[in-house]
C-alpha positions in Angstrom: -14.3 -17.1 -72.6 -13.6 -20.5 -74.6 -17.4 -20.0 -76.0 -17.6 -17.1 -76.9 -16.0 -16.4 -80.7 -15.0 -13.6 -82.3 -17.0 -13.1 -85.8 -13.7 -12.4 -86.9 -12.3 -16.2 -87.8 -11.5 -17.7 -84.5 -9.7 -15.5 -82.1 -11.1 -15.1 -78.9 -14.2 -12.7 -78.5 -12.2 -9.5 -76.0 -14.2 -7.3 -74.2 -13.3 -4.0 -74.7 -15.1 -2.7 -71.1 -13.4 -5.2 -69.1 -10.4 -3.5 -69.8 -12.3 0.6 -69.2 -13.6 -1.2 -66.4 -10.2 -2.4 -64.7 -9.4 1.1 -65.6 -11.8 2.7 -64.2 -11.1 0.6 -60.8 -7.4 2.0 -61.1 -7.6 5.5 -61.4 -10.1 5.7 -58.9 -7.3 4.1 -56.4 -5.6 6.2 -57.7 -7.2 9.5 -57.0 -8.0 8.5 -53.7 -4.6 8.1 -52.4 -4.1 11.0 -54.1 -7.1 13.0 -52.4 -5.6 11.2 -49.2 -2.3 12.0 -49.3 -3.4 15.6 -49.9 -5.4 15.8 -47.6 -1.9 14.3 -45.0 -0.2 17.1 -46.6 -2.1 19.8 -45.6 -2.6 19.1 -42.3 1.3 19.1 -42.2 1.8 21.9 -44.0 -0.6 23.8 -41.8 1.3 22.9 -38.6 3.2 25.8 -36.5 6.2 26.4 -37.9 6.0 24.3 -40.7 6.9 26.4 -44.4 4.7 26.0 -47.1 1.5 26.9 -48.5 -0.4 23.9 -45.8 -4.0 25.8 -45.8 -4.5 25.8 -49.2 -3.3 22.3 -50.2 -5.3 21.0 -47.5 -7.9 23.2 -49.2 -7.5 21.0 -52.8 -8.2 17.6 -50.8 -10.7 18.8 -49.7 -12.4 20.3 -53.1 -11.4 17.0 -54.5 -13.2 14.4 -51.8 -16.8 14.0 -51.0 -19.0 13.7 -47.8 -21.6 14.3 -46.5 -22.1 18.3 -45.9 -19.4 19.4 -48.5 -21.5 21.9 -50.2 -22.0 24.0 -47.0 -18.8 23.8 -46.0 -17.5 25.3 -49.5 -20.3 28.0 -49.0 -18.5 28.4 -45.3 -15.3 28.8 -46.8 -15.2 30.5 -49.8 -17.6 33.3 -48.1 -14.7 34.1 -45.7 -12.7 37.5 -47.3 -9.7 35.8 -46.8 -10.6 32.8 -48.9 -12.3 35.2 -51.1 -9.5 37.5 -52.0 -6.4 35.7 -53.7 -8.9 33.3 -55.2 -10.2 36.2 -57.3 -6.5 37.8 -57.9 -6.6 34.0 -59.2 -9.4 34.8 -61.4 -8.2 37.8 -62.6 -4.3 36.9 -63.5 -6.8 34.1 -65.8 -8.3 36.9 -67.1 -12.1 35.0 -65.6 -14.6 37.4 -63.5 -14.8 38.1 -59.8 -16.6 35.9 -57.5 -18.9 37.8 -55.8 -19.0 36.7 -51.9 -22.9 35.3 -51.0 -24.2 38.2 -49.7 -23.3 40.5 -52.4 -24.3 38.1 -55.0 
């Protein structure tokens, strides 16, 4: 960067996008670690005799990840009444309309 100079004197010209690129990479790494952590915690809490919302955390981890066939898996999971019921209860609490099941739309 020695050859590059700012138009405002002799200060070196710092590129803001270099800093943004570093921060973006760090955010991607943190998100990746969070996804893996949520999946692992969900699997552990889903085991028998372990108290906690394991299935919910596992579903959140799956929603955050991206992999081939994710959309098909989501549609299959949300078509189940035992998954759709609690989601619609939460939506009702926050004043949102319920989600219709795939066969009802």
